[in-house]
FIPA-694630 format. One record per residue (C-alpha): residue number from 1; residue in three letters; x, y, z. Coordinates in steps of 0.05 Angstrom, whole numbers. Layout:
N
(NUM,'ALA',(X,Y,Z))
...
//
This chain:
559
(1,'MET',(1395,637,-637))
(2,'ARG',(1420,654,-569))
(3,'SER',(1378,717,-569))
(4,'LEU',(1314,676,-579))
(5,'ARG',(1332,623,-526))
(6,'LEU',(1320,672,-467))
(7,'PRO',(1255,698,-489))
(8,'LEU',(1231,627,-501))
(9,'LEU',(1252,604,-433))
(10,'LEU',(1221,657,-396))
(11,'ILE',(1157,641,-433))
(12,'VAL',(1162,570,-414))
(13,'ILE',(1178,587,-341))
(14,'GLY',(1117,636,-340))
(15,'VAL',(1067,586,-366))
(16,'ALA',(1095,534,-317))
(17,'ALA',(1087,586,-262))
(18,'ILE',(1013,602,-281))
(19,'VAL',(996,527,-285))
(20,'PHE',(1028,515,-217))
(21,'ILE',(989,573,-185))
(22,'VAL',(921,550,-219))
(23,'TYR',(936,481,-195))
(24,'GLN',(944,505,-125))
(25,'ILE',(884,552,-126))
(26,'VAL',(830,519,-167))
(27,'PRO',(802,451,-144))
(28,'ARG',(833,391,-176))
(29,'GLY',(764,362,-207))
(30,'THR',(690,376,-214))
(31,'VAL',(632,328,-207))
(32,'LEU',(562,326,-223))
(33,'VAL',(507,333,-170))
(34,'PRO',(432,338,-169))
(35,'ASP',(405,406,-188))
(36,'THR',(332,434,-182))
(37,'GLY',(283,439,-237))
(38,'GLY',(259,386,-290))
(39,'THR',(194,349,-299))
(40,'TYR',(176,279,-287))
(41,'VAL',(121,250,-323))
(42,'GLU',(84,188,-291))
(43,'GLY',(36,146,-336))
(44,'VAL',(-27,119,-298))
(45,'ALA',(-79,69,-322))
(46,'GLY',(-147,101,-296))
(47,'THR',(-170,168,-281))
(48,'PRO',(-177,210,-222))
(49,'GLN',(-242,235,-190))
(50,'PHE',(-228,261,-119))
(51,'ILE',(-163,297,-100))
(52,'ASN',(-197,301,-34))
(53,'PRO',(-166,263,29))
(54,'LEU',(-233,240,53))
(55,'LEU',(-255,211,-12))
(56,'CYS',(-191,182,-44))
(57,'GLN',(-188,118,-5))
(58,'ASN',(-218,70,-59))
(59,'HIS',(-177,89,-121))
(60,'ASP',(-103,87,-124))
(61,'GLU',(-100,145,-181))
(62,'ASP',(-138,192,-127))
(63,'ARG',(-93,170,-70))
(64,'ASP',(-29,185,-110))
(65,'LEU',(-51,262,-113))
(66,'CYS',(-82,265,-46))
(67,'ASN',(-17,238,-10))
(68,'LEU',(25,292,-49))
(69,'THR',(-24,350,-38))
(70,'PHE',(-49,337,32))
(71,'VAL',(-21,319,102))
(72,'GLY',(-55,302,166))
(73,'LEU',(-34,306,237))
(74,'THR',(11,241,233))
(75,'GLN',(38,198,180))
(76,'PHE',(64,127,167))
(77,'THR',(134,107,164))
(78,'ASP',(161,54,121))
(79,'THR',(146,-2,170))
(80,'GLY',(77,25,184))
(81,'GLU',(91,63,247))
(82,'VAL',(54,129,261))
(83,'VAL',(100,189,271))
(84,'PRO',(84,266,276))
(85,'ASN',(68,307,215))
(86,'LEU',(21,368,229))
(87,'ALA',(26,344,299))
(88,'THR',(90,357,339))
(89,'THR',(72,317,396))
(90,'TRP',(13,279,426))
(91,'SER',(-5,244,493))
(92,'ILE',(-50,188,513))
(93,'SER',(-89,185,578))
(94,'ASP',(-74,128,625))
(95,'ASP',(-142,97,606))
(96,'GLY',(-127,100,534))
(97,'ILE',(-191,141,521))
(98,'THR',(-164,214,512))
(99,'TYR',(-113,235,458))
(100,'THR',(-84,306,458))
(101,'PHE',(-45,332,395))
(102,'LYS',(-2,393,393))
(103,'MET',(2,424,323))
(104,'ARG',(60,458,293))
(105,'HIS',(53,534,281))
(106,'ASP',(87,540,216))
(107,'ALA',(40,497,175))
(108,'ARG',(5,536,116))
(109,'TRP',(-49,521,65))
(110,'GLU',(-24,536,-4))
(111,'ASP',(-61,603,-4))
(112,'GLY',(-25,622,59))
(113,'TYR',(-75,611,111))
(114,'PRO',(-50,577,172))
(115,'VAL',(-67,503,187))
(116,'THR',(-105,501,254))
(117,'ALA',(-144,461,302))
(118,'ASP',(-205,489,267))
(119,'ASP',(-188,449,206))
(120,'VAL',(-184,385,245))
(121,'LEU',(-252,398,273))
(122,'PHE',(-283,415,208))
(123,'THR',(-255,350,178))
(124,'VAL',(-279,306,230))
(125,'HIS',(-344,336,230))
(126,'LEU',(-353,320,157))
(127,'LEU',(-330,249,170))
(128,'GLN',(-381,241,228))
(129,'ASP',(-439,267,184))
(130,'PRO',(-491,209,171))
(131,'SER',(-493,235,101))
(132,'PHE',(-418,228,90))
(133,'PRO',(-408,199,18))
(134,'GLY',(-340,167,30))
(135,'ARG',(-321,98,57))
(136,'PRO',(-374,73,107))
(137,'ASP',(-324,44,155))
(138,'LEU',(-284,107,156))
(139,'GLY',(-344,145,178))
(140,'ALA',(-369,94,226))
(141,'LEU',(-305,98,266))
(142,'TRP',(-305,176,272))
(143,'LYS',(-381,175,294))
(144,'THR',(-357,141,362))
(145,'ILE',(-304,199,374))
(146,'LYS',(-313,268,403))
(147,'VAL',(-265,320,376))
(148,'ILE',(-250,382,421))
(149,'ARG',(-214,449,403))
(150,'VAL',(-169,461,462))
(151,'ASP',(-139,522,429))
(152,'THR',(-115,545,363))
(153,'TYR',(-58,493,356))
(154,'THR',(-86,441,403))
(155,'VAL',(-138,389,393))
(156,'GLN',(-166,331,435))
(157,'PHE',(-199,267,415))
(158,'ARG',(-242,223,466))
(159,'LEU',(-255,156,446))
(160,'SER',(-314,115,472))
(161,'GLN',(-269,57,493))
(162,'PRO',(-193,44,484))
(163,'LEU',(-173,33,410))
(164,'ALA',(-96,16,399))
(165,'PRO',(-104,28,322))
(166,'PHE',(-134,99,330))
(167,'LEU',(-70,133,310))
(168,'ASP',(-76,102,243))
(169,'PHE',(-138,145,232))
(170,'THR',(-104,209,246))
(171,'THR',(-58,203,181))
(172,'ILE',(-117,224,140))
(173,'GLY',(-106,290,107))
(174,'LEU',(-145,352,130))
(175,'LEU',(-192,397,94))
(176,'PRO',(-187,474,96))
(177,'GLN',(-245,501,137))
(178,'HIS',(-236,573,109))
(179,'VAL',(-247,547,38))
(180,'LEU',(-302,495,48))
(181,'SER',(-338,525,108))
(182,'GLY',(-406,525,71))
(183,'THR',(-402,454,47))
(184,'ASN',(-444,399,75))
(185,'ALA',(-421,326,75))
(186,'ALA',(-477,304,26))
(187,'SER',(-450,348,-29))
(188,'LEU',(-373,333,-19))
(189,'ASP',(-366,284,-73))
(190,'LYS',(-396,337,-121))
(191,'ILE',(-357,402,-110))
(192,'PRO',(-304,432,-157))
(193,'PHE',(-255,428,-97))
(194,'ASN',(-244,354,-115))
(195,'LEU',(-207,370,-178))
(196,'GLN',(-184,442,-161))
(197,'PRO',(-160,431,-89))
(198,'ILE',(-129,480,-38))
(199,'GLY',(-77,435,-2))
(200,'ASN',(-29,435,55))
(201,'GLY',(21,384,27))
(202,'PRO',(89,389,-8))
(203,'TRP',(58,396,-77))
(204,'ARG',(0,438,-106))
(205,'VAL',(-44,427,-166))
(206,'ALA',(-23,469,-220))
(207,'GLU',(-58,447,-281))
(208,'VAL',(-115,399,-298))
(209,'ASN',(-132,375,-370))
(210,'THR',(-193,342,-395))
(211,'THR',(-223,314,-456))
(212,'GLY',(-300,314,-444))
(213,'ASN',(-314,288,-378))
(214,'ARG',(-244,250,-372))
(215,'VAL',(-183,275,-339))
(216,'THR',(-126,266,-386))
(217,'SER',(-67,296,-343))
(218,'ILE',(-54,335,-278))
(219,'ALA',(9,376,-267))
(220,'LEU',(33,387,-195))
(221,'GLU',(85,441,-174))
(222,'PRO',(123,446,-107))
(223,'SER',(79,485,-57))
(224,'PRO',(111,551,-38))
(225,'THR',(78,546,30))
(226,'PHE',(101,477,54))
(227,'TYR',(142,475,117))
(228,'GLY',(185,412,96))
(229,'PRO',(244,408,47))
(230,'LYS',(230,431,-26))
(231,'PRO',(233,374,-78))
(232,'ASN',(286,376,-132))
(233,'LEU',(237,368,-186))
(234,'SER',(198,433,-211))
(235,'ARG',(140,396,-240))
(236,'LEU',(105,328,-230))
(237,'VAL',(57,307,-285))
(238,'PHE',(6,246,-285))
(239,'ARG',(-19,226,-352))
(240,'TYR',(-77,181,-350))
(241,'TYR',(-93,125,-399))
(242,'PRO',(-145,73,-410))
(243,'ASN',(-103,14,-396))
(244,'VAL',(-28,-9,-380))
(245,'GLN',(-15,-22,-455))
(246,'ALA',(-30,48,-473))
(247,'VAL',(16,71,-412))
(248,'PHE',(72,28,-441))
(249,'ASP',(61,60,-512))
(250,'GLY',(66,130,-477))
(251,'PHE',(134,113,-451))
(252,'ARG',(154,87,-521))
(253,'THR',(133,153,-554))
(254,'GLY',(167,195,-502))
(255,'ASP',(107,223,-464))
(256,'VAL',(119,181,-401))
(257,'ASP',(182,173,-354))
(258,'GLY',(154,121,-310))
(259,'PHE',(94,77,-296))
(260,'GLY',(76,25,-237))
(261,'ASN',(34,-33,-222))
(262,'LEU',(67,-76,-278))
(263,'SER',(36,-143,-292))
(264,'LEU',(86,-201,-301))
(265,'ALA',(82,-194,-377))
(266,'ASP',(93,-117,-373))
(267,'GLU',(152,-128,-331))
(268,'GLN',(184,-178,-379))
(269,'ARG',(174,-126,-435))
(270,'ALA',(201,-70,-395))
(271,'ALA',(264,-111,-372))
(272,'LYS',(286,-118,-444))
(273,'ARG',(295,-41,-448))
(274,'ASN',(362,-10,-432))
(275,'ASP',(324,59,-421))
(276,'LEU',(283,36,-361))
(277,'THR',(303,17,-289))
(278,'LEU',(256,-32,-253))
(279,'TYR',(245,-22,-179))
(280,'SER',(211,-70,-132))
(281,'ALA',(179,-62,-62))
(282,'THR',(140,-108,-14))
(283,'GLU',(70,-90,-9))
(284,'SER',(34,-86,59))
(285,'ARG',(-19,-140,36))
(286,'TYR',(-23,-215,34))
(287,'THR',(-59,-261,-14))
(288,'ALA',(-92,-319,17))
(289,'VAL',(-146,-373,2))
(290,'PHE',(-209,-357,43))
(291,'PHE',(-254,-417,62))
(292,'ASN',(-331,-411,77))
(293,'LEU',(-330,-451,141))
(294,'ARG',(-407,-451,152))
(295,'ARG',(-434,-522,139))
(296,'ASP',(-487,-494,95))
(297,'SER',(-438,-472,43))
(298,'GLY',(-445,-536,2))
(299,'ALA',(-374,-558,15))
(300,'ILE',(-377,-590,82))
(301,'ALA',(-310,-620,85))
(302,'LEU',(-279,-550,91))
(303,'SER',(-303,-542,164))
(304,'ASP',(-256,-599,182))
(305,'LYS',(-184,-567,198))
(306,'VAL',(-149,-627,176))
(307,'VAL',(-174,-619,105))
(308,'ARG',(-151,-545,108))
(309,'GLN',(-85,-569,131))
(310,'ALA',(-81,-620,77))
(311,'LEU',(-101,-571,24))
(312,'MET',(-46,-524,49))
(313,'LEU',(10,-582,46))
(314,'ALA',(-13,-594,-28))
(315,'ILE',(3,-523,-53))
(316,'ASP',(79,-509,-73))
(317,'ARG',(77,-439,-59))
(318,'GLN',(152,-431,-75))
(319,'LYS',(135,-456,-147))
(320,'LEU',(72,-413,-148))
(321,'VAL',(114,-350,-135))
(322,'LYS',(167,-370,-186))
(323,'ASP',(130,-392,-243))
(324,'VAL',(65,-357,-240))
(325,'LEU',(83,-292,-207))
(326,'GLY',(155,-287,-239))
(327,'GLY',(186,-281,-169))
(328,'ASN',(146,-219,-153))
(329,'ALA',(125,-243,-86))
(330,'ILE',(148,-272,-19))
(331,'VAL',(114,-334,10))
(332,'ALA',(71,-321,70))
(333,'ASP',(59,-364,129))
(334,'THR',(15,-312,170))
(335,'PRO',(-35,-253,158))
(336,'PHE',(17,-204,189))
(337,'ILE',(69,-170,145))
(338,'PRO',(144,-187,155))
(339,'GLY',(186,-131,182))
(340,'THR',(133,-102,225))
(341,'TRP',(132,-105,298))
(342,'ALA',(71,-155,300))
(343,'TYR',(100,-207,255))
(344,'ASP',(121,-273,288))
(345,'PRO',(182,-302,247))
(346,'ASP',(172,-371,282))
(347,'VAL',(101,-383,266))
(348,'LYS',(86,-455,242))
(349,'HIS',(107,-465,166))
(350,'TYR',(75,-511,117))
(351,'PRO',(125,-534,67))
(352,'TYR',(100,-569,5))
(353,'ASP',(88,-639,24))
(354,'PRO',(35,-677,-13))
(355,'LYS',(54,-743,18))
(356,'ARG',(39,-715,85))
(357,'ALA',(-25,-687,62))
(358,'ILE',(-50,-754,39))
(359,'ALA',(-29,-784,106))
(360,'LEU',(-69,-731,141))
(361,'LEU',(-131,-744,104))
(362,'ARG',(-125,-822,111))
(363,'ASN',(-115,-812,188))
(364,'ASP',(-181,-769,187))
(365,'GLY',(-220,-821,156))
(366,'TYR',(-222,-800,83))
(367,'GLU',(-215,-850,27))
(368,'LEU',(-206,-843,-51))
(369,'ALA',(-266,-861,-89))
(370,'THR',(-286,-848,-161))
(371,'VAL',(-340,-795,-173))
(372,'ALA',(-387,-794,-230))
(373,'PRO',(-394,-767,-283))
(374,'SER',(-321,-744,-284))
(375,'ASN',(-297,-814,-264))
(376,'VAL',(-235,-782,-224))
(377,'SER',(-214,-805,-156))
(378,'VAL',(-234,-753,-101))
(379,'TRP',(-225,-759,-26))
(380,'GLN',(-289,-771,10))
(381,'LYS',(-315,-785,82))
(382,'ASN',(-383,-809,100))
(383,'GLY',(-403,-796,29))
(384,'GLU',(-384,-725,26))
(385,'PRO',(-328,-712,-24))
(386,'ILE',(-276,-655,-19))
(387,'ALA',(-305,-614,-75))
(388,'PHE',(-319,-541,-86))
(389,'THR',(-317,-480,-129))
(390,'PHE',(-261,-434,-125))
(391,'LEU',(-272,-362,-140))
(392,'THR',(-224,-308,-162))
(393,'GLN',(-223,-236,-189))
(394,'ASP',(-227,-236,-262))
(395,'ASP',(-160,-207,-280))
(396,'PRO',(-105,-249,-314))
(397,'THR',(-54,-253,-256))
(398,'ARG',(-106,-275,-202))
(399,'GLN',(-138,-328,-253))
(400,'ALA',(-69,-357,-269))
(401,'VAL',(-54,-364,-194))
(402,'ALA',(-126,-395,-178))
(403,'GLU',(-112,-444,-237))
(404,'ALA',(-43,-467,-214))
(405,'ILE',(-71,-479,-143))
(406,'ALA',(-129,-517,-172))
(407,'ALA',(-85,-559,-212))
(408,'GLN',(-41,-580,-152))
(409,'TRP',(-106,-594,-111))
(410,'ARG',(-131,-640,-167))
(411,'GLN',(-69,-680,-166))
(412,'LEU',(-81,-689,-90))
(413,'GLY',(-150,-720,-108))
(414,'VAL',(-194,-658,-95))
(415,'GLN',(-251,-639,-142))
(416,'VAL',(-247,-562,-155))
(417,'SER',(-266,-518,-208))
(418,'VAL',(-243,-443,-216))
(419,'GLN',(-294,-388,-228))
(420,'PRO',(-271,-315,-244))
(421,'VAL',(-321,-267,-222))
(422,'ARG',(-323,-185,-231))
(423,'ASN',(-339,-163,-161))
(424,'LEU',(-316,-214,-110))
(425,'VAL',(-324,-176,-46))
(426,'ARG',(-389,-145,-63))
(427,'ASP',(-426,-202,-96))
(428,'PHE',(-398,-262,-61))
(429,'LEU',(-353,-251,-1))
(430,'GLY',(-400,-197,28))
(431,'PRO',(-462,-238,26))
(432,'ARG',(-425,-302,42))
(433,'GLN',(-442,-335,-24))
(434,'PHE',(-379,-373,-37))
(435,'GLN',(-345,-437,-17))
(436,'VAL',(-271,-420,-31))
(437,'ALA',(-240,-354,-56))
(438,'LEU',(-174,-323,-75))
(439,'VAL',(-172,-258,-31))
(440,'ASP',(-124,-199,-29))
(441,'ASN',(-119,-170,41))
(442,'LEU',(-90,-99,54))
(443,'VAL',(-58,-90,123))
(444,'ASP',(-73,-14,130))
(445,'GLY',(-17,10,178))
(446,'ASP',(-33,-19,246))
(447,'PRO',(-37,-94,242))
(448,'ASP',(-97,-104,279))
(449,'PRO',(-138,-165,247))
(450,'TYR',(-197,-152,289))
(451,'PRO',(-245,-134,227))
(452,'ILE',(-229,-198,191))
(453,'TRP',(-224,-250,245))
(454,'HIS',(-263,-231,305))
(455,'GLN',(-331,-268,320))
(456,'SER',(-370,-207,323))
(457,'GLN',(-355,-193,248))
(458,'ILE',(-386,-261,225))
(459,'MET',(-451,-228,210))
(460,'VAL',(-463,-185,151))
(461,'PRO',(-439,-130,139))
(462,'GLY',(-379,-153,181))
(463,'GLN',(-316,-173,144))
(464,'ASN',(-306,-242,179))
(465,'TYR',(-323,-272,111))
(466,'THR',(-297,-341,129))
(467,'GLY',(-343,-347,190))
(468,'TRP',(-285,-370,235))
(469,'ASP',(-314,-375,302))
(470,'ASN',(-258,-381,353))
(471,'LYS',(-270,-353,423))
(472,'GLU',(-196,-354,442))
(473,'ALA',(-173,-321,381))
(474,'SER',(-225,-267,389))
(475,'ALA',(-211,-255,460))
(476,'TRP',(-137,-241,442))
(477,'LEU',(-157,-192,385))
(478,'GLU',(-203,-156,435))
(479,'GLN',(-149,-149,487))
(480,'ALA',(-97,-128,433))
(481,'ARG',(-136,-71,406))
(482,'THR',(-153,-41,476))
(483,'THR',(-85,-33,502))
(484,'ASN',(-23,11,479))
(485,'ASP',(28,-32,512))
(486,'ARG',(69,-58,450))
(487,'ALA',(100,-116,486))
(488,'LYS',(30,-139,506))
(489,'ARG',(0,-129,438))
(490,'TYR',(59,-169,407))
(491,'GLU',(49,-229,453))
(492,'LEU',(-24,-228,441))
(493,'TYR',(-14,-227,368))
(494,'ARG',(42,-282,370))
(495,'GLN',(-13,-330,404))
(496,'PHE',(-64,-308,351))
(497,'GLN',(-15,-325,293))
(498,'GLU',(3,-395,329))
(499,'LEU',(-72,-413,333))
(500,'PHE',(-87,-385,264))
(501,'ALA',(-31,-431,235))
(502,'GLU',(-60,-492,268))
(503,'GLU',(-135,-476,250))
(504,'LEU',(-122,-447,180))
(505,'PRO',(-187,-411,169))
(506,'ALA',(-151,-387,107))
(507,'LEU',(-87,-407,70))
(508,'PRO',(-35,-350,72))
(509,'LEU',(-2,-359,2))
(510,'TYR',(44,-295,-12))
(511,'TYR',(60,-222,2))
(512,'PRO',(58,-190,-68))
(513,'THR',(112,-146,-91))
(514,'TYR',(96,-81,-131))
(515,'THR',(143,-68,-193))
(516,'TYR',(156,0,-219))
(517,'ALA',(188,22,-283))
(518,'ILE',(222,88,-290))
(519,'SER',(266,121,-346))
(520,'THR',(342,119,-330))
(521,'ARG',(345,195,-337))
(522,'VAL',(309,198,-268))
(523,'LYS',(361,195,-213))
(524,'GLN',(362,177,-139))
(525,'VAL',(297,137,-141))
(526,'GLN',(284,98,-82))
(527,'ILE',(219,56,-67))
(528,'PRO',(206,44,4))
(529,'PRO',(162,-15,28))
(530,'LEU',(89,3,8))
(531,'ILE',(25,6,52))
(532,'TYR',(-10,31,-13))
(533,'PRO',(16,38,-85))
(534,'SER',(17,115,-74))
(535,'ASP',(76,105,-24))
(536,'ARG',(122,94,-82))
(537,'LEU',(125,170,-89))
(538,'ARG',(140,180,-14))
(539,'THR',(214,192,-32))
(540,'ILE',(202,237,-96))
(541,'GLY',(228,299,-63))
(542,'SER',(298,272,-72))
(543,'TRP',(288,249,-144))
(544,'TYR',(322,289,-200))
(545,'VAL',(332,298,-273))
(546,'ASN',(376,359,-276))
(547,'THR',(448,362,-256))
(548,'LYS',(502,416,-247))
(549,'ARG',(579,409,-243))
(550,'VAL',(610,432,-180))
(551,'ALA',(678,433,-151))
(552,'ALA',(694,367,-117))
(553,'SER',(716,400,-56))
(554,'ASP',(646,435,-49))
(555,'VAL',(606,371,-51))
(556,'ASN',(603,366,22))
(557,'ALA',(580,435,33))
(558,'LEU',(520,423,-12))
(559,'PRO',(449,424,25))
//
């Protein structure tokens, strides 16, 4: 027995020594970290037409692709600020007329050609062409600007007059002059390039699948020539479906990892699944009730600001957001977006107060009287009832919002009928053929509200649909858009918001939120505040589905 103890003791000592040495040399633990590779599949209701930065403004499914495959001189931050992208710096002349941009030298198109000032000039000249087939207001702005090539990587813009929001327009993606040099503006919406682009962004189009004339999927891959950080994912696929229900079915069958723009019903279904994570972000838009203030609209009472104030006090907007929108919105008091530099948090608020609304109407000379043939009591003054038709876009959510507001107004003593329509802007707001309408308003980068509220935009084809004709407000808007002094602009917009809250040419209701559902297998997802729905993909470079195990001590050394 004694002869066995010594070898056994030596073995135990040897094993212990090895364990001790390994313990001292090898890290004490490992962790999972993001790895490159893997595919993310997004389900989209709709179908793309133009992966072309000059033509993608009208459809979200186009903008999704353009923002990933093309970049411009500048880009928006999460708060709507304009910062460099292809441009490294820019300067503005003292008179606010001339903008000079210096471009980075390492930017390349996906085929390897450098991105230069020639591409800027080529893009702008297409926008300026009278036959440009894109959004008319985009072409109209660029027609007033002279673009000059200073050298290969320097470009200059000369405006006809100062325009503070001009930098917003420099975020538009560029087109490659060396690829499209023979293309004229009139044919821009008909070229194969629109689905087979050569871009300069972080992703490139790798594959387009179609059935008949309909695009069914588009696959993107990281561009090997892009100057910025490379994404973790090796493939990004968009699958296109006829409607949101079909997208949801695609997730259930495993064909889709994520989808956005959920309705309240879709969100409720998605929330019941443990394999989906819901994300929400505030959109850079507000929903409001627009009044036609013209006395020939057929609703004379609406030209009285006291009536408009009473209508505002009679809407329980908190209840509207909670019960109709499922909490997917924030109550609004101004046509400026919270968190942006122009927003005034101290603007006048209108809490739900139907008793005060009644007092306002009575003090203004209105009386409740029965109206035939409905035999309901309606507020009237000099024989004119507060009665109107309330138009809304014909989708379920907006109809539900309009009906909820109408029900509250009827309780106040207002005669209102809700009418859903197919094309609200084109057929009713544009020609001014409306009395009251539920309107969504995009705040596109710079907060400048001149196009919607200035006197000069009252006549068709201007966008001052309400006909609000206020000289003081218009003067402030003119001054604000012709100075680059941020402090001066803020003060002018603060005064505008104060007057707007008093006059109420429209009733701000809420700022919508965007809900996005993504498979739990996709990690490190962050959804920033949205100017456009496509901004949900702004952080996609950091998303990942693959992982690898590394020593805990090496984590800090990872890129």
